[in-house]
C-alpha positions as CSV (number, residue, x, y, z in Angstrom):
1,M,172.3,108.0,67.6
2,K,172.9,111.3,69.3
3,Y,170.7,114.4,68.1
4,T,171.6,118.0,68.4
5,K,169.6,120.2,70.5
6,Y,168.1,121.7,67.1
7,T,167.2,118.5,66.2
8,V,165.2,117.5,69.2
9,L,163.8,121.0,69.3
10,A,162.4,120.1,65.6
11,M,161.2,116.8,66.6
12,S,159.4,118.7,69.3
13,A,158.0,121.2,67.1
14,L,156.6,118.8,64.6
15,T,154.7,116.7,67.2
16,L,153.5,119.9,68.9
17,G,152.1,121.2,65.6
18,T,149.0,118.7,66.2
19,V,148.1,120.4,69.5
20,G,146.2,123.2,68.2
21,A,144.7,120.9,65.6
22,K,143.6,118.7,68.2
23,V,142.1,121.4,70.4
24,T,140.2,122.5,67.5
25,H,139.1,119.1,66.5
26,A,137.9,118.5,70.3
27,A,135.9,121.7,70.0
28,H,134.0,120.6,67.0
29,T,133.5,117.0,67.8
30,N,132.4,117.5,71.5
31,Q,129.4,119.8,70.6
32,H,127.2,118.6,73.3
33,A,129.9,119.3,76.1
34,V,129.3,121.5,79.0
35,S,130.0,125.3,78.5
36,A,133.1,124.8,81.1
37,A,134.8,122.2,78.8
38,N,134.3,124.7,75.9
39,S,135.9,127.3,77.6
40,Q,138.8,125.2,78.5
41,E,139.5,123.9,75.3
42,A,139.4,127.8,74.0
43,N,142.2,128.7,76.6
44,A,144.1,125.7,75.6
45,K,144.3,127.2,72.2
46,K,144.9,130.7,73.3
47,A,148.0,129.2,74.9
48,T,148.9,127.1,71.9
49,D,148.7,130.1,69.6
50,A,150.8,132.4,71.7
51,V,153.6,130.0,71.8
52,H,153.4,129.7,68.0
53,A,153.5,133.4,67.6
54,L,156.8,133.6,69.2
55,F,158.4,132.1,65.8
56,A,158.6,133.5,62.1
57,N,158.0,130.3,60.8
58,K,156.4,126.5,61.2
59,E,159.7,124.8,61.8
60,Y,160.5,127.0,64.9
61,T,163.7,127.9,64.1
62,K,163.3,131.9,63.8
63,L,161.9,134.1,66.0
64,A,158.9,136.3,65.0
65,S,159.5,140.2,64.5
66,G,159.1,141.9,67.8
67,V,159.5,139.1,70.4
68,T,160.8,140.1,73.7
69,S,161.2,138.4,77.1
70,A,158.0,139.6,78.1
71,K,156.2,138.0,75.4
72,V,158.1,134.7,76.0
73,D,157.1,134.8,79.8
74,A,153.2,135.7,78.9
75,A,153.1,132.5,76.6
76,E,154.9,130.5,79.1
77,A,152.0,131.8,81.9
78,L,149.2,130.9,79.3
79,V,150.5,127.3,79.0
80,H,151.3,126.6,82.8
81,K,147.4,127.8,83.2
82,Y,145.5,126.4,80.7
83,V,147.2,123.4,79.1
84,L,146.1,120.2,81.2
85,T,147.9,117.5,79.4
86,Y,151.2,116.6,80.5
87,K,152.3,115.6,76.8
88,D,151.1,118.8,75.4
89,S,152.3,121.3,77.8
90,Q,156.0,119.8,77.9
91,L,156.1,120.2,74.2
92,L,154.7,123.7,74.3
93,L,157.1,124.6,77.1
94,S,160.2,123.3,75.1
95,L,159.0,125.8,72.2
96,C,159.3,128.6,75.2
97,N,162.8,127.8,76.3
98,S,163.9,127.5,72.7
99,A,162.5,131.1,72.1
100,R,164.2,132.4,75.3
101,H,167.4,131.1,74.0
102,K,167.1,132.3,70.8
103,L,166.2,135.8,72.1
104,S,168.9,135.7,74.5
105,N,171.4,135.5,71.6
106,S,169.5,137.6,68.9
107,S,170.5,141.0,68.0
108,D,167.1,142.5,68.6
109,D,168.0,142.5,72.5
110,A,171.3,143.7,71.8
111,S,170.2,147.6,71.9
112,A,167.9,146.7,75.3
113,I,171.2,145.3,76.9
114,K,173.5,148.1,75.9
115,A,170.7,150.9,77.4
116,A,170.8,148.4,80.8
117,E,174.8,148.6,80.6
118,K,174.6,152.3,80.4
119,V,172.2,152.6,83.2
120,V,174.4,150.5,85.5
121,D,177.8,152.5,84.2
122,A,176.3,155.5,85.2
123,L,176.2,154.7,88.7
124,F,180.2,154.4,88.9
125,T,182.7,157.4,88.4
126,D,184.5,155.2,85.6
127,R,184.3,151.9,83.9
128,T,186.7,150.3,86.6
129,H,183.5,150.5,88.4
130,A,185.5,150.8,91.8
131,K,183.8,154.4,93.2
132,L,180.2,155.3,93.1
133,A,179.4,158.4,90.8
134,T,178.5,161.7,92.7
135,G,174.3,161.9,93.7
136,V,173.8,157.9,93.5
137,T,171.0,157.2,95.8
138,A,169.0,154.3,96.3
139,E,166.4,155.2,94.0
140,K,168.7,155.2,91.4
141,I,170.2,152.0,92.2
142,E,166.6,150.2,92.1
143,A,165.8,151.7,88.9
144,A,169.1,150.2,87.4
145,V,168.1,147.0,88.6
146,K,164.5,147.3,87.3
147,T,166.0,148.1,83.7
148,I,168.2,144.9,84.1
149,E,165.2,142.7,84.8
150,K,163.1,144.7,81.9
151,N,165.8,144.5,79.3
152,V,168.0,141.4,80.1
153,P,167.3,138.1,79.9
154,H,168.3,135.8,82.9
155,S,170.0,133.4,80.5
156,N,172.1,136.1,79.1
157,S,175.5,136.2,80.3
158,N,175.3,139.7,80.9
159,Y,172.3,139.5,83.2
160,Q,174.4,138.3,86.6
161,R,177.6,140.4,85.7
162,L,175.0,143.7,85.7
163,M,173.0,142.4,88.9
164,S,176.7,141.9,90.6
165,L,177.5,145.5,89.8
166,C,174.2,146.8,91.3
167,D,174.8,144.9,94.6
168,R,178.5,146.5,94.6
169,T,176.7,149.9,94.5
170,K,174.7,148.9,97.2
171,S,177.7,148.1,99.6
172,F,179.4,151.1,98.3
173,S,176.3,153.0,99.6
174,R,176.1,151.3,102.9
175,A,179.7,152.0,103.8
176,S,179.3,155.6,103.1
177,N,176.5,155.9,105.6
178,N,177.9,153.5,108.2
179,D,180.8,156.0,109.1
180,S,178.5,158.6,109.9
181,N,175.9,156.4,111.6
182,T,178.5,154.2,113.6
183,K,179.1,156.4,116.5
184,N,175.5,156.7,117.3
185,D,174.9,152.8,116.7
186,I,177.8,152.3,119.4
187,Q,176.3,154.6,121.8
188,K,172.7,153.1,121.2
189,A,173.9,149.6,121.5
190,T,176.1,150.2,124.4
191,D,173.1,151.8,126.4
192,A,171.0,148.8,125.7
193,V,173.4,146.4,126.9
194,N,174.3,147.9,129.9
195,A,170.5,148.3,130.9
196,L,170.5,144.6,131.0
197,F,172.5,144.6,134.2
198,A,172.3,145.8,137.8
199,D,175.8,146.9,138.1
200,G,178.6,148.0,136.0
201,S,180.6,145.1,136.6
202,H,178.1,143.2,134.4
203,T,177.9,140.2,137.2
204,K,173.7,140.3,137.8
205,L,171.2,141.0,135.8
206,A,168.7,143.8,135.9
207,K,165.3,143.6,137.2
208,G,162.5,142.4,134.5
209,V,165.3,141.5,132.0
210,T,163.8,139.1,129.5
211,T,164.9,137.1,126.4
212,E,163.2,139.8,124.2
213,K,165.1,142.8,125.7
214,I,168.3,140.8,125.2
215,E,167.5,140.1,121.9
216,A,166.7,143.7,121.2
217,A,169.9,144.6,122.6
218,Q,171.8,142.1,120.2
219,K,170.1,143.3,117.4
220,L,171.4,147.0,118.2
221,V,174.9,145.5,118.9
222,D,174.5,143.7,115.1
223,K,174.2,147.4,113.4
224,I,178.2,147.8,114.7
225,P,180.5,146.8,112.1
226,T,182.3,143.6,113.3
227,S,185.7,145.2,112.7
228,N,184.9,147.9,115.4
229,P,186.7,147.2,118.6
230,N,183.2,147.6,120.9
231,Y,181.5,145.0,118.9
232,V,183.0,142.1,120.3
233,E,182.9,143.3,123.9
234,L,179.1,144.3,123.7
235,R,178.4,140.9,122.0
236,N,180.0,138.9,124.8
237,L,178.0,141.1,127.2
238,C,174.8,139.8,125.3
239,T,175.9,136.1,125.4
240,K,176.7,136.7,129.4
241,A,173.3,138.6,129.6
242,K,171.8,135.2,128.0
243,N,173.5,132.7,130.2
244,L,172.8,134.6,133.4
245,L,169.0,134.6,132.0
246,N,169.2,131.1,131.2
247,T,170.7,130.0,134.7
248,A,167.7,132.2,136.5
249,I,165.2,130.6,134.5
250,K,166.5,127.0,135.2
251,N,166.3,127.6,138.9
252,D,162.9,129.3,138.5
253,V,161.9,125.9,136.6
254,K,163.5,123.8,139.6
255,V,162.0,125.7,142.3
256,A,158.2,125.9,140.1
257,T,158.5,122.3,139.4
258,K,159.4,121.2,143.2
259,A,156.1,123.6,144.5
260,V,153.9,121.9,141.9
261,T,154.9,118.4,142.3
262,A,154.1,118.7,146.0
263,L,150.6,119.6,145.3
264,F,150.0,115.9,144.3
265,A,150.1,112.8,145.9
266,D,151.6,110.6,143.0
267,S,153.5,110.9,140.0
268,S,150.5,110.7,137.6
269,H,149.1,113.8,139.1
270,T,145.3,112.4,139.3
271,K,145.4,112.9,143.0
272,L,145.8,116.0,145.3
273,A,148.5,115.5,148.2
274,K,147.0,115.9,151.6
275,D,146.1,119.1,153.2
276,V,146.6,120.9,149.8
277,T,144.8,124.3,150.0
278,A,144.1,127.2,147.5
279,E,146.5,129.3,148.6
280,K,149.3,126.6,148.4
281,I,148.2,126.3,145.0
282,E,148.0,129.9,144.1
283,A,152.0,129.8,145.6
284,A,152.8,127.3,143.0
285,Q,150.9,129.1,140.3
286,K,153.3,132.4,141.3
287,L,156.4,130.5,140.9
288,V,155.2,129.1,137.5
289,D,154.6,132.6,136.2
290,K,158.1,133.5,136.9
291,I,159.0,131.2,134.0
292,P,158.8,132.6,130.3
293,T,155.8,131.5,128.8
294,N,157.8,130.0,125.8
295,N,160.1,127.9,127.9
296,E,159.4,124.1,127.2
297,N,158.5,123.7,131.0
298,Y,155.8,126.7,131.2
299,Q,152.9,125.0,129.6
300,R,153.3,121.5,131.7
301,L,153.5,123.2,134.8
302,N,151.0,125.6,134.3
303,D,148.5,123.0,133.2
304,L,149.6,121.0,136.4
305,C,148.4,124.2,138.4
306,Q,145.1,124.3,136.9
307,K,144.5,121.0,137.2
308,A,145.2,121.2,141.1
309,K,142.6,124.0,141.2
310,K,140.1,121.8,139.5
311,L,140.8,118.8,141.6
312,L,140.7,121.1,144.7
313,A,137.0,122.6,143.3
314,E,135.8,118.8,143.2
315,N,136.8,117.9,146.5
316,N,134.6,120.9,147.9
317,D,132.2,120.0,145.6
318,P,128.5,119.8,147.6
319,A,127.7,116.8,145.6
320,V,131.0,115.2,146.8
321,K,130.0,116.1,150.2
322,E,126.9,114.4,149.9
323,A,128.6,111.0,148.7
324,E,131.3,111.1,151.5
325,K,127.8,111.5,153.9
326,A,126.2,108.6,152.4
327,V,129.2,106.4,152.5
328,F,130.1,107.3,156.3
329,A,126.7,106.5,157.2
330,L,127.3,102.9,156.3
331,F,129.5,102.7,159.4
332,S,128.9,102.6,163.3
333,D,132.4,103.8,164.0
334,E,134.9,106.4,162.3
335,A,137.5,103.4,162.0
336,H,135.0,102.2,159.5
337,T,135.4,98.6,161.2
338,K,131.6,97.9,162.0
339,L,128.4,98.3,159.9
340,A,125.9,100.8,161.2
341,K,122.4,99.3,162.2
342,G,120.1,98.6,159.7
343,V,122.6,98.5,156.7
344,T,121.5,96.8,153.7
345,A,123.0,95.7,150.6
346,E,120.5,98.3,148.9
347,K,121.8,101.0,151.1
348,I,125.5,100.0,150.1
349,E,124.6,99.8,146.7
350,A,122.7,103.2,146.8
351,A,125.9,104.8,148.5
352,Q,128.4,103.3,145.6
353,K,126.1,104.9,142.9
354,L,126.2,108.1,144.4
355,V,130.2,108.0,144.8
356,E,130.2,107.0,141.0
357,K,127.7,110.0,140.1
358,N,129.1,112.7,141.9
359,V,132.8,112.2,142.4
360,S,135.0,112.2,139.5
361,Q,137.4,109.0,139.3
362,S,140.4,111.9,139.4
363,N,139.0,113.3,142.6
364,N,141.3,112.4,145.7
365,N,138.4,110.9,147.5
366,Y,137.1,108.6,144.6
367,Q,139.2,105.6,145.6
368,M,138.8,106.0,149.1
369,L,135.4,105.9,149.2
370,M,134.9,103.2,146.8
371,T,137.1,101.0,149.1
372,L,134.7,101.9,152.1
373,C,131.6,100.9,150.1
374,R,133.4,97.5,149.3
375,K,134.3,97.0,153.1
376,A,130.9,97.4,153.7
377,K,129.8,94.8,151.4
378,I,132.5,92.4,153.0
379,L,131.0,93.4,156.2
380,L,127.3,92.5,155.5
381,D,128.4,89.5,153.7
382,N,130.3,88.2,156.8
383,A,127.2,89.2,158.9
384,N,125.1,86.8,156.8
385,T,127.7,84.1,156.0
386,E,126.4,81.0,158.2
387,D,122.9,81.1,156.6
388,K,124.1,81.7,153.1
389,I,126.8,78.9,153.7
390,R,124.3,76.5,154.9
391,E,121.9,77.3,151.8
392,A,125.1,76.8,149.4
393,E,125.8,73.4,151.0
394,E,122.5,72.2,150.8
395,A,122.4,72.8,147.1
396,V,125.7,71.3,146.5
397,Y,124.8,68.0,148.6
398,A,121.8,67.3,146.9
399,L,123.8,66.8,143.6
400,F,125.1,63.3,145.0
401,A,123.6,60.3,145.7
402,D,124.7,59.6,149.0
403,S,126.9,61.2,151.9
404,S,129.9,59.5,150.5
405,L,129.7,61.8,147.7
406,S,130.9,59.6,145.0
407,S,128.2,59.3,142.6
408,V,125.7,61.9,141.7
409,A,121.9,61.7,142.5
410,D,119.5,60.2,139.5
411,S,117.8,63.8,139.2
412,T,121.1,65.6,138.7
413,N,121.9,67.5,135.4
414,S,123.9,70.5,134.2
415,A,121.3,73.0,135.4
416,K,121.4,71.9,139.0
417,V,125.2,72.0,138.9
418,E,125.3,75.5,137.6
419,A,122.5,76.2,139.9
420,A,124.6,75.2,142.8
421,K,127.7,76.9,141.6
422,D,126.0,80.1,141.1
423,L,124.7,79.8,144.9
424,V,128.1,78.9,145.9
425,A,129.6,82.5,144.1
426,K,126.9,84.4,145.5
427,N,126.6,83.2,148.9
428,V,130.1,82.1,150.0
429,S,133.0,84.8,150.0
430,V,136.2,83.5,148.2
431,A,138.2,84.5,151.2
432,N,136.0,82.0,153.1
433,P,137.6,78.4,153.7
434,N,134.0,76.7,152.5
435,F,134.2,78.5,149.2
436,S,136.9,76.0,148.0
437,R,135.4,73.0,149.1
438,L,132.1,73.4,147.8
439,W,133.3,74.7,144.4
440,N,135.4,71.5,144.2
441,L,132.4,69.9,145.0
442,C,130.7,71.1,142.3
443,L,133.6,70.3,139.9
444,K,133.6,67.0,140.9
445,A,129.7,66.6,140.1
446,E,130.5,67.9,136.7
447,R,133.1,65.3,136.1
448,L,131.0,62.7,137.4
449,L,128.3,63.8,135.1
450,E,130.7,63.8,132.0
451,A,131.9,60.2,132.9
452,S,128.6,58.7,133.4
453,G,127.9,57.8,129.8
454,T,124.3,58.3,130.6
455,I,121.4,60.7,129.6
456,R,120.8,62.6,132.6
457,P,117.2,64.5,133.2
458,A,116.6,67.3,130.8
459,S,116.7,70.9,132.3
460,S,114.6,72.4,129.8
461,E,111.6,71.4,127.5
462,G,113.6,71.8,124.2
463,E,116.6,69.5,125.9
464,Q,113.8,66.9,126.3
465,E,112.7,67.2,122.6
466,A,116.3,66.4,121.6
467,I,116.6,63.5,123.7
468,D,113.3,62.2,122.7
469,A,114.3,62.9,119.0
470,I,117.5,61.0,119.3
471,K,116.1,58.1,121.4
472,A,113.5,57.4,118.8
473,L,116.2,56.9,116.1
474,F,116.9,53.3,118.0
475,S,114.7,50.3,118.6
476,D,115.6,50.4,122.3
477,D,117.7,51.9,125.1
478,T,120.5,49.7,124.2
479,Y,121.1,52.0,121.5
480,T,122.5,49.0,119.1
481,K,119.9,48.7,116.3
482,L,117.7,51.6,114.5
483,S,114.0,51.8,115.1
484,D,112.0,50.7,112.0
485,K,111.0,54.1,111.7
486,A,114.2,55.7,111.6
487,N,114.8,57.5,108.2
488,S,117.1,60.7,107.3
489,A,114.6,63.1,107.7
490,M,114.2,61.9,111.4
491,L,118.1,61.8,111.7
492,K,117.9,65.5,110.5
493,K,115.2,66.8,112.8
494,A,116.9,65.2,115.8
495,N,120.4,67.1,114.8
496,A,118.4,70.5,114.7
497,L,116.8,69.9,117.9
498,F,120.4,68.9,119.4
499,V,122.3,71.9,117.9
500,K,119.5,74.2,119.2
501,Y,119.0,73.2,122.8
502,V,121.8,71.1,123.8
503,K,125.1,73.2,124.1
504,P,128.4,72.5,125.2
505,G,128.9,72.1,129.0
506,N,125.5,70.5,128.9
507,S,125.9,67.1,130.7
508,N,124.0,65.5,128.0
509,F,126.1,67.3,125.1
510,T,128.6,64.6,124.7
511,V,126.1,61.2,125.2
512,L,123.6,62.5,122.8
513,Y,126.1,63.8,120.0
514,K,127.7,60.5,120.3
515,L,124.3,58.6,120.0
516,Y,123.4,60.9,117.0
517,Q,126.8,59.8,115.3
518,K,125.8,56.1,116.2
519,A,122.5,56.6,114.4
520,E,124.0,58.4,111.6
521,R,126.7,55.5,110.9
522,L,123.9,52.8,111.2
523,L,121.6,54.8,108.9
524,E,124.4,55.2,106.5
525,S,125.4,51.4,106.5
526,S,121.8,50.4,106.2
527,N,120.8,48.9,102.7
528,D,117.2,48.6,103.5
529,I,114.9,51.2,102.2
530,R,113.9,53.3,105.1
531,P,110.2,54.7,105.8
532,A,109.4,57.6,103.6
533,A,109.2,61.0,104.8
534,S,106.6,62.2,102.2
535,K,104.0,61.2,100.1
536,E,106.4,61.8,97.1
537,E,109.4,60.0,98.9
538,Q,106.7,56.8,99.4
539,A,105.8,57.3,95.2
540,V,109.3,57.0,94.8
541,I,109.9,53.7,97.0
542,D,106.9,52.3,95.1
543,A,107.9,52.9,91.8
544,V,111.6,51.4,92.3
545,N,109.7,48.3,94.1
546,A,107.6,48.0,91.1
547,L,110.2,47.0,89.0
548,F,110.7,43.8,91.2
549,T,108.5,40.7,91.7
550,D,109.3,41.1,95.7
551,G,111.1,42.8,98.4
552,T,114.2,40.6,98.1
553,H,114.8,42.8,94.7
554,T,116.2,39.8,93.1
555,K,114.0,39.4,90.3
556,L,112.5,41.8,87.9
557,A,108.6,42.1,87.6
558,A,107.0,41.1,84.3
559,G,107.0,43.9,81.7
560,V,109.8,46.1,83.2
561,D,112.0,48.0,80.4
562,R,114.6,50.3,80.5
563,D,111.9,52.9,80.2
564,K,110.6,52.3,83.2
565,I,113.5,51.6,85.1
566,N,114.7,55.4,84.0
567,E,111.0,56.5,84.7
568,A,111.8,55.5,88.4
569,K,115.4,57.1,88.3
570,S,113.8,60.4,87.1
571,M,111.4,60.2,90.0
572,I,114.4,59.7,92.5
573,A,116.4,62.7,90.9
574,K,113.0,64.7,91.4
575,Y,111.9,64.2,94.4
576,L,115.1,63.0,96.8
577,T,118.2,64.5,97.8
578,F,121.7,63.1,98.7
579,D,121.3,63.5,102.3
580,N,118.6,60.9,102.5
581,R,120.0,57.7,102.8
582,N,117.1,56.2,100.7
583,T,118.5,58.1,97.4
584,M,121.4,55.9,97.2
585,I,119.4,52.6,97.9
586,L,117.0,53.2,95.2
587,Y,119.5,54.3,92.7
588,N,121.1,51.1,93.6
589,L,118.3,49.3,93.1
590,C,117.6,50.9,89.7
591,A,121.1,49.9,88.8
592,K,120.4,46.4,90.0
593,A,117.2,46.4,87.9
594,L,119.2,47.4,84.6
595,E,122.0,44.7,85.4
596,L,118.9,42.0,85.6
597,L,117.3,43.4,82.1
598,N,120.6,43.0,80.5
């Protein structure tokens, strides 16, 4: 179904009729709201009342007397300012638009429109609007525009026509003034353009010409009518000046870039090139300063000059000199191939810390000084190589049972292998041929430990506790049968000690873990009641055993009934958990007792 625009407006109005009521109702029911909320509701009602006041009837089909465009605009402004809900604001704005439409077509505005037409017509000699009337000024034209704005709604068809006539008067006014001003404008523009060049042939820019000066001349040229023959010539000269300036700037950028780049040792601009001085940096800065500051290259090149100054200042810093002196003192020759007498690891470390503290990583000398510190360490390591290698060899060979190096010694464990590896890493340089040999022997000892399948000596008290706890689960060292004392509590304790003290990589990790798993399987497969871990558990065991005549659990004891069996089951549920193997064994015995009872 289609609705006419009036039907839609009527429907909107009927819906909107409740807006004021809603606002009033909210004000009464929300008596305890803050004063800000009351103020908002009052303002919303004010906006609603202003919109309603535009119409003469509740159906919103007829405008109230005295309604003007200004009143409609004022009501609409109140809606925008105070009505917050989307639905209410849209309904009110729809009524404002309806009022504006009715106003534009009403006879009430006809006289105002006529008045505006009269003011506009007075700007011309006749109704053809082809020529300005005598005495028309910019002020009169502006007054006519204001009259149109005041009297004629924007939606009225006369609004655009009258505004167009005002625009025409402005163009007529400019045309009359242009003739008298053109000669003066041409002379000013010509002088400004000629000043951009160093010669009359306009082939070379004058000294000090900038983009701003060219743009200023261009603005003077733009005042000349485009139909004037001087316009194109002067315009072309401005373009030529721009091209010459752009070419000059490109050349300045190229020269400056080359000079700035030469200040640095690498493309990352983190190190100064060799022999860079303050004078060289200043010369490069002057070349950069020739580039306009708004050029895309200026900031980058200027920043690099500042960076070069900073790096040079760092190189000349007394703190940097102090670090250099400390590093150079580590060597006995300028080639830095021999250590000075009395150099120790501590002195090298102190020199390196001084470099790290006093010299920025961006400083030219940072990497060179750090390299010399590393070189000093290598020279010192080489000086002590034989004794250190011998110490490492003794530790590695001690891992094995004999000189064949085919089996590990009985005392060897993971801790001793790790200690030997640490000694090799500490005492033997990676570049030394002995490093690979000794390291591989350590790895071999690790493999032999892993393959041995026997428990190795503990490397800590905690590890020994874990070993003892796991071994205690078995009846002997064959690890084929559970100890008579083994129960779920002992298994749980052994697991906790194992997890806490035996870590992956420990030679005992795999063998102990496998023994733990074996004990766990044996316990799970056992149907014998395991020793109690508490008085409560023993009481439960005694209660279940009391259901039978003997330990074979094949015959019920005298006087056993369902209540006693259930009482035993209740004790199991109360005192035992399902991670205890006895729980299921005792439950099964209770079930067996029920079967025998039945």
